[in-house]
ZAKEPA-334845 format. One line per field, with one value per residue (C-alpha): residue number from 1; residue in three letters; z, y, x. Coordinates in pm, whole numbers, plus 50000, padded with zeros to 5 digits. Example, Ala and Ser with C-alpha at 12.3 -4.5 7.8 and 13.67 -1.06 7.14 Angstrom:
BEGIN
pos c(1 / 2)
code c(ALA / SER)
z c(50780 / 50714)
y c(49550 / 49894)
x c(51230 / 51367)
//
This chain:
BEGIN
pos c(1 / 2 / 3 / 4 / 5 / 6 / 7 / 8 / 9 / 10 / 11 / 12 / 13 / 14 / 15 / 16 / 17 / 18 / 19 / 20 / 21 / 22 / 23 / 24 / 25 / 26 / 27 / 28 / 29 / 30 / 31 / 32 / 33 / 34 / 35 / 36 / 37 / 38 / 39 / 40 / 41 / 42 / 43 / 44 / 45 / 46 / 47 / 48 / 49 / 50 / 51 / 52 / 53 / 54 / 55 / 56 / 57 / 58 / 59 / 60 / 61 / 62 / 63 / 64 / 65 / 66 / 67 / 68 / 69 / 70 / 71 / 72 / 73 / 74 / 75 / 76 / 77 / 78 / 79 / 80 / 81 / 82 / 83 / 84 / 85 / 86 / 87 / 88 / 89 / 90 / 91 / 92 / 93 / 94 / 95 / 96 / 97 / 98 / 99 / 100 / 101 / 102 / 103 / 104 / 105 / 106 / 107 / 108 / 109 / 110 / 111 / 112 / 113 / 114 / 115 / 116 / 117 / 118 / 119 / 120 / 121 / 122 / 123 / 124 / 125 / 126 / 127 / 128 / 129 / 130 / 131 / 132 / 133 / 134 / 135 / 136 / 137)
code c(MET / GLY / SER / VAL / ILE / GLN / MET / ALA / GLY / THR / SER / ALA / GLY / GLY / THR / GLU / THR / SER / LEU / ALA / THR / ILE / ASP / VAL / PRO / ALA / ASP / GLY / PHE / ILE / THR / GLY / VAL / GLU / TRP / GLY / CYS / ARG / ALA / ASP / PHE / ASP / THR / ASP / ASN / ASP / PHE / GLN / THR / TRP / GLN / LEU / THR / PHE / GLY / SER / THR / THR / ASN / VAL / GLY / ASN / ASP / SER / ARG / ALA / ASN / ILE / SER / ASN / VAL / THR / LEU / GLY / GLY / LEU / THR / PHE / THR / ALA / GLY / GLY / SER / VAL / ILE / ALA / GLY / ALA / SER / LYS / TYR / THR / SER / LEU / PRO / ASP / ILE / PRO / VAL / SER / GLY / GLY / GLU / ARG / LEU / PHE / LEU / HIS / SER / VAL / ALA / ALA / ALA / GLY / VAL / VAL / GLY / VAL / ALA / LEU / CYS / CYS / ILE / HIS / PHE / SER / PHE / GLU / GLU / THR / ARG / ASN / LEU / PRO / ARG / ARG / ARG)
z c(97044 / 96873 / 96723 / 96564 / 96571 / 96356 / 96436 / 96168 / 96220 / 95993 / 96118 / 96004 / 96244 / 96582 / 96874 / 96817 / 97095 / 97038 / 96643 / 96716 / 96991 / 97025 / 97330 / 97404 / 97320 / 97601 / 97908 / 97763 / 97680 / 97410 / 97279 / 96992 / 96788 / 96435 / 96277 / 95913 / 95873 / 95652 / 95659 / 95425 / 95510 / 95331 / 95558 / 95775 / 96092 / 96025 / 96220 / 96308 / 96611 / 96669 / 96991 / 97113 / 97488 / 97745 / 97823 / 97648 / 97590 / 97426 / 97640 / 97427 / 97707 / 97996 / 98253 / 98017 / 98198 / 97961 / 97672 / 97471 / 97173 / 96941 / 96603 / 96499 / 96142 / 96106 / 96113 / 95774 / 95634 / 95305 / 95073 / 94780 / 94722 / 94730 / 94979 / 95120 / 95175 / 95483 / 95581 / 95842 / 95929 / 96259 / 96483 / 96845 / 97038 / 97378 / 97731 / 97718 / 97867 / 98047 / 97946 / 98050 / 97828 / 97771 / 97823 / 97591 / 97367 / 97201 / 96911 / 96925 / 96702 / 96775 / 96459 / 96325 / 96216 / 95908 / 95877 / 95730 / 95804 / 95811 / 96030 / 96057 / 96391 / 96428 / 96806 / 96829 / 97126 / 97297 / 97457 / 97560 / 97850 / 98201 / 98426 / 98712 / 98522 / 98676 / 98673 / 98629 / 98559)
y c(73706 / 74056 / 74076 / 74366 / 74419 / 74663 / 74888 / 75076 / 75342 / 75600 / 75922 / 76173 / 76485 / 76577 / 76353 / 75967 / 75707 / 75344 / 75343 / 75024 / 74780 / 74510 / 74264 / 74218 / 73866 / 73765 / 73926 / 74157 / 74488 / 74763 / 74848 / 75102 / 75251 / 75327 / 75545 / 75623 / 75857 / 76097 / 76371 / 76577 / 76947 / 77203 / 77478 / 77703 / 77536 / 77219 / 76939 / 76584 / 76382 / 76002 / 75854 / 75513 / 75463 / 75201 / 75408 / 75359 / 75727 / 75988 / 76246 / 76484 / 76716 / 76727 / 76464 / 76171 / 75882 / 75621 / 75767 / 75543 / 75763 / 76005 / 76202 / 76527 / 76678 / 77027 / 77394 / 77475 / 77823 / 77837 / 78131 / 77994 / 77756 / 77399 / 77125 / 76985 / 76597 / 76596 / 76290 / 76170 / 75871 / 75820 / 75571 / 75597 / 75375 / 75340 / 75250 / 74887 / 74977 / 74650 / 74500 / 74194 / 73949 / 74031 / 74406 / 74615 / 74903 / 75167 / 75441 / 75743 / 76024 / 76405 / 76618 / 76962 / 76906 / 76754 / 76630 / 76302 / 76089 / 75732 / 75600 / 75259 / 75228 / 74926 / 74831 / 74667 / 74421 / 74198 / 73880 / 73694 / 73876 / 73752 / 74061 / 74120 / 74283 / 74496 / 74301 / 74607 / 74963)
x c(38764 / 38677 / 38351 / 38141 / 37797 / 37605 / 37297 / 37130 / 36873 / 36674 / 36518 / 36266 / 36335 / 36289 / 36364 / 36343 / 36444 / 36542 / 36561 / 36763 / 36853 / 37080 / 37163 / 37511 / 37574 / 37827 / 38024 / 38281 / 38399 / 38334 / 38658 / 38552 / 38275 / 38244 / 37982 / 37897 / 37575 / 37414 / 37156 / 36947 / 36947 / 36729 / 36705 / 36972 / 37112 / 36957 / 37136 / 37145 / 37304 / 37333 / 37379 / 37470 / 37373 / 37306 / 36967 / 36621 / 36595 / 36821 / 37000 / 37224 / 37215 / 37458 / 37545 / 37432 / 37598 / 37440 / 37619 / 37863 / 37936 / 37761 / 37818 / 37660 / 37618 / 37504 / 37551 / 37537 / 37401 / 37218 / 37283 / 37081 / 36777 / 36865 / 36974 / 37277 / 37351 / 37599 / 37764 / 38068 / 38261 / 38388 / 38587 / 38656 / 38863 / 38722 / 38869 / 38718 / 38388 / 38268 / 37941 / 37733 / 37581 / 37214 / 37276 / 37066 / 37228 / 37015 / 37060 / 36876 / 36849 / 36795 / 36776 / 36621 / 36246 / 36211 / 36572 / 36592 / 36892 / 37038 / 37337 / 37496 / 37686 / 37939 / 38013 / 38327 / 38356 / 38604 / 38464 / 38800 / 38911 / 38778 / 38807 / 38525 / 38251 / 37964 / 37643 / 37411 / 37437)
//
């Protein structure tokens, strides 16, 4: 049976971990991740990165083996006073990432100082298949 669980988070800039968490309800697979997010930028090179992971702390650098999906906004250069609200929507079909019932997923944010952002992350699951699943990460 397919199922979608939504996570929502708000950020105020800097590195913020575990803004939202869910427990996987049953053994199964993550089949896709859908993002809808926005951020308020008011200076050059503001940015916002959202990350869905198996880890309780963010790691947007190299070798983040706990990472499932991420989305980034930013890279703007202002030529006059004012601010910009940037947004993105993204869906990624995944190669059936196995999960165990009770396993926890985390939503993190890394942003330039003072960037206010909001994200909705919908995780698409399949709980109907009964392949061998790893018990722990």
